[in-house]
Structure formats: structure tokens, C-alpha cells
ROPA-809586 format. One record per residue (C-alpha): residue number from 1; chain; x, y, z. Coordinates in nm, 2 decimals. Layout:
% residues N
<nr:NUM, kette:A, c1:X, c2:Y, c3:Z>
...
This chain:
% residues 119
<nr:1, kette:A, c1:3.28, c2:17.07, c3:7.66>
<nr:2, kette:A, c1:3.24, c2:17.28, c3:7.35>
<nr:3, kette:A, c1:3.42, c2:17.17, c3:7.03>
<nr:4, kette:A, c1:3.61, c2:17.50, c3:7.01>
<nr:5, kette:A, c1:3.75, c2:17.43, c3:7.36>
<nr:6, kette:A, c1:3.85, c2:17.08, c3:7.26>
<nr:7, kette:A, c1:4.02, c2:17.22, c3:6.95>
<nr:8, kette:A, c1:4.20, c2:17.48, c3:7.15>
<nr:9, kette:A, c1:4.32, c2:17.22, c3:7.40>
<nr:10, kette:A, c1:4.44, c2:16.99, c3:7.12>
<nr:11, kette:A, c1:4.66, c2:17.26, c3:6.96>
<nr:12, kette:A, c1:4.80, c2:17.42, c3:7.28>
<nr:13, kette:A, c1:5.16, c2:17.32, c3:7.35>
<nr:14, kette:A, c1:5.26, c2:17.16, c3:7.68>
<nr:15, kette:A, c1:5.55, c2:17.40, c3:7.70>
<nr:16, kette:A, c1:5.31, c2:17.70, c3:7.69>
<nr:17, kette:A, c1:5.11, c2:17.57, c3:7.99>
<nr:18, kette:A, c1:5.40, c2:17.42, c3:8.20>
<nr:19, kette:A, c1:5.52, c2:17.76, c3:8.34>
<nr:20, kette:A, c1:5.17, c2:17.83, c3:8.46>
<nr:21, kette:A, c1:5.16, c2:17.49, c3:8.64>
<nr:22, kette:A, c1:5.50, c2:17.56, c3:8.80>
<nr:23, kette:A, c1:5.41, c2:17.91, c3:8.91>
<nr:24, kette:A, c1:5.09, c2:17.79, c3:9.06>
<nr:25, kette:A, c1:5.25, c2:17.52, c3:9.27>
<nr:26, kette:A, c1:5.55, c2:17.72, c3:9.37>
<nr:27, kette:A, c1:5.34, c2:18.02, c3:9.48>
<nr:28, kette:A, c1:5.17, c2:17.78, c3:9.72>
<nr:29, kette:A, c1:5.49, c2:17.64, c3:9.86>
<nr:30, kette:A, c1:5.52, c2:17.33, c3:9.66>
<nr:31, kette:A, c1:5.83, c2:17.23, c3:9.45>
<nr:32, kette:A, c1:5.91, c2:17.17, c3:9.09>
<nr:33, kette:A, c1:6.01, c2:16.81, c3:9.20>
<nr:34, kette:A, c1:5.66, c2:16.75, c3:9.33>
<nr:35, kette:A, c1:5.51, c2:16.89, c3:9.01>
<nr:36, kette:A, c1:5.73, c2:16.65, c3:8.81>
<nr:37, kette:A, c1:5.63, c2:16.36, c3:9.03>
<nr:38, kette:A, c1:5.26, c2:16.44, c3:8.96>
<nr:39, kette:A, c1:5.32, c2:16.46, c3:8.59>
<nr:40, kette:A, c1:5.52, c2:16.14, c3:8.59>
<nr:41, kette:A, c1:5.25, c2:15.96, c3:8.78>
<nr:42, kette:A, c1:4.99, c2:16.06, c3:8.52>
<nr:43, kette:A, c1:5.19, c2:16.03, c3:8.20>
<nr:44, kette:A, c1:5.50, c2:15.81, c3:8.27>
<nr:45, kette:A, c1:5.73, c2:16.10, c3:8.16>
<nr:46, kette:A, c1:6.04, c2:16.15, c3:8.38>
<nr:47, kette:A, c1:6.20, c2:16.49, c3:8.42>
<nr:48, kette:A, c1:6.43, c2:16.44, c3:8.12>
<nr:49, kette:A, c1:6.13, c2:16.35, c3:7.89>
<nr:50, kette:A, c1:5.93, c2:16.64, c3:8.03>
<nr:51, kette:A, c1:6.20, c2:16.88, c3:7.92>
<nr:52, kette:A, c1:6.24, c2:16.71, c3:7.59>
<nr:53, kette:A, c1:5.87, c2:16.75, c3:7.51>
<nr:54, kette:A, c1:5.88, c2:17.11, c3:7.61>
<nr:55, kette:A, c1:6.18, c2:17.18, c3:7.39>
<nr:56, kette:A, c1:6.01, c2:17.00, c3:7.10>
<nr:57, kette:A, c1:5.70, c2:17.23, c3:7.14>
<nr:58, kette:A, c1:5.46, c2:16.93, c3:7.13>
<nr:59, kette:A, c1:5.09, c2:17.00, c3:7.13>
<nr:60, kette:A, c1:4.88, c2:16.85, c3:7.41>
<nr:61, kette:A, c1:4.75, c2:16.60, c3:7.15>
<nr:62, kette:A, c1:5.11, c2:16.48, c3:7.08>
<nr:63, kette:A, c1:5.20, c2:16.49, c3:7.45>
<nr:64, kette:A, c1:4.92, c2:16.26, c3:7.55>
<nr:65, kette:A, c1:4.97, c2:16.04, c3:7.24>
<nr:66, kette:A, c1:5.32, c2:15.96, c3:7.37>
<nr:67, kette:A, c1:5.20, c2:15.93, c3:7.74>
<nr:68, kette:A, c1:5.14, c2:15.60, c3:7.91>
<nr:69, kette:A, c1:4.84, c2:15.71, c3:8.11>
<nr:70, kette:A, c1:4.84, c2:15.58, c3:8.47>
<nr:71, kette:A, c1:4.58, c2:15.30, c3:8.51>
<nr:72, kette:A, c1:4.44, c2:15.48, c3:8.81>
<nr:73, kette:A, c1:4.38, c2:15.81, c3:8.62>
<nr:74, kette:A, c1:4.00, c2:15.72, c3:8.61>
<nr:75, kette:A, c1:4.01, c2:15.78, c3:8.99>
<nr:76, kette:A, c1:4.06, c2:16.15, c3:8.93>
<nr:77, kette:A, c1:3.73, c2:16.31, c3:9.00>
<nr:78, kette:A, c1:3.59, c2:16.65, c3:9.08>
<nr:79, kette:A, c1:3.55, c2:17.00, c3:8.93>
<nr:80, kette:A, c1:3.82, c2:17.18, c3:8.73>
<nr:81, kette:A, c1:3.76, c2:17.49, c3:8.52>
<nr:82, kette:A, c1:3.38, c2:17.44, c3:8.57>
<nr:83, kette:A, c1:3.38, c2:17.09, c3:8.43>
<nr:84, kette:A, c1:3.34, c2:16.76, c3:8.62>
<nr:85, kette:A, c1:3.65, c2:16.57, c3:8.49>
<nr:86, kette:A, c1:3.49, c2:16.23, c3:8.51>
<nr:87, kette:A, c1:3.21, c2:16.35, c3:8.27>
<nr:88, kette:A, c1:3.43, c2:16.51, c3:8.00>
<nr:89, kette:A, c1:3.35, c2:16.32, c3:7.68>
<nr:90, kette:A, c1:3.65, c2:16.42, c3:7.46>
<nr:91, kette:A, c1:3.93, c2:16.18, c3:7.56>
<nr:92, kette:A, c1:4.21, c2:16.44, c3:7.51>
<nr:93, kette:A, c1:4.03, c2:16.71, c3:7.69>
<nr:94, kette:A, c1:3.97, c2:16.48, c3:7.98>
<nr:95, kette:A, c1:4.34, c2:16.39, c3:8.00>
<nr:96, kette:A, c1:4.44, c2:16.75, c3:8.00>
<nr:97, kette:A, c1:4.18, c2:16.82, c3:8.27>
<nr:98, kette:A, c1:4.32, c2:16.53, c3:8.47>
<nr:99, kette:A, c1:4.66, c2:16.70, c3:8.47>
<nr:100, kette:A, c1:4.50, c2:17.03, c3:8.56>
<nr:101, kette:A, c1:4.32, c2:16.87, c3:8.85>
<nr:102, kette:A, c1:4.63, c2:16.70, c3:8.98>
<nr:103, kette:A, c1:4.82, c2:17.04, c3:8.96>
<nr:104, kette:A, c1:4.53, c2:17.21, c3:9.14>
<nr:105, kette:A, c1:4.53, c2:16.95, c3:9.42>
<nr:106, kette:A, c1:4.91, c2:16.99, c3:9.46>
<nr:107, kette:A, c1:4.88, c2:17.37, c3:9.48>
<nr:108, kette:A, c1:4.60, c2:17.34, c3:9.74>
<nr:109, kette:A, c1:4.83, c2:17.15, c3:9.97>
<nr:110, kette:A, c1:4.69, c2:16.80, c3:9.93>
<nr:111, kette:A, c1:4.93, c2:16.53, c3:10.03>
<nr:112, kette:A, c1:5.12, c2:16.36, c3:9.75>
<nr:113, kette:A, c1:4.99, c2:16.01, c3:9.86>
<nr:114, kette:A, c1:4.63, c2:16.13, c3:9.81>
<nr:115, kette:A, c1:4.71, c2:16.30, c3:9.47>
<nr:116, kette:A, c1:4.89, c2:15.99, c3:9.34>
<nr:117, kette:A, c1:4.58, c2:15.77, c3:9.37>
<nr:118, kette:A, c1:4.67, c2:15.41, c3:9.45>
<nr:119, kette:A, c1:4.33, c2:15.26, c3:9.50>
């Protein structure tokens, strides 16, 4: 992934991307609760913390600094935005793409049990 893309991701705020996540999943018949479940699985942030972070306008860099990444996050594999998530070298960009991939899977109708990788 190009450095300029990494820099752009680092400075983007979570609150600027969240509405796009929500629109994407709701348009496909999924719920805000399911989206929050996916975000909580990856980051450890409950709904209250998600709203706090959005209100604080934290960047993705700060968002993932505060996150307690799920130990099974490395099981997230596949293509998102033209990149294979397991091959992204920049740690922050990889975490953001993990989240993108989970939201994408939710929007595509994948069962939550499969999205929230347990093995």
C-alpha cells in the first residue's frame, strides 16, 4: 500500500467513515446493532465507547491505539479495496482494512458467527 494511502488512513477520523459503514450495512438489510457487534469484536469498544470516540473526532490512528484488537483478527483474510488484507504491511492500514472487510462481509449477508471468527 502506498505511503500516501497510509498517511490518509492515519489522519481520517472514525466518525467520518462510520456513517458510510452504517449506510452500507443497513442498505443490505443488516442493523446498527450488528455493525456495533462487529466493531466491538474487532476493537473491544462497546456502543457507548463507539459514540464517545466519534464525538471526540479521533483519527483512525488514535482509534486503533485505544483498541484492544481481537486475538483472532489475524484470521481476517481476503481482498478489500484491491488489497489482500493479510499482506498489508502497515499495521494501522491493516487494522482499518480488517474493519472494512468485516463491514463488507456483514453487508454481503455473511452470518455473524462466520464474521466473528472464533477459530
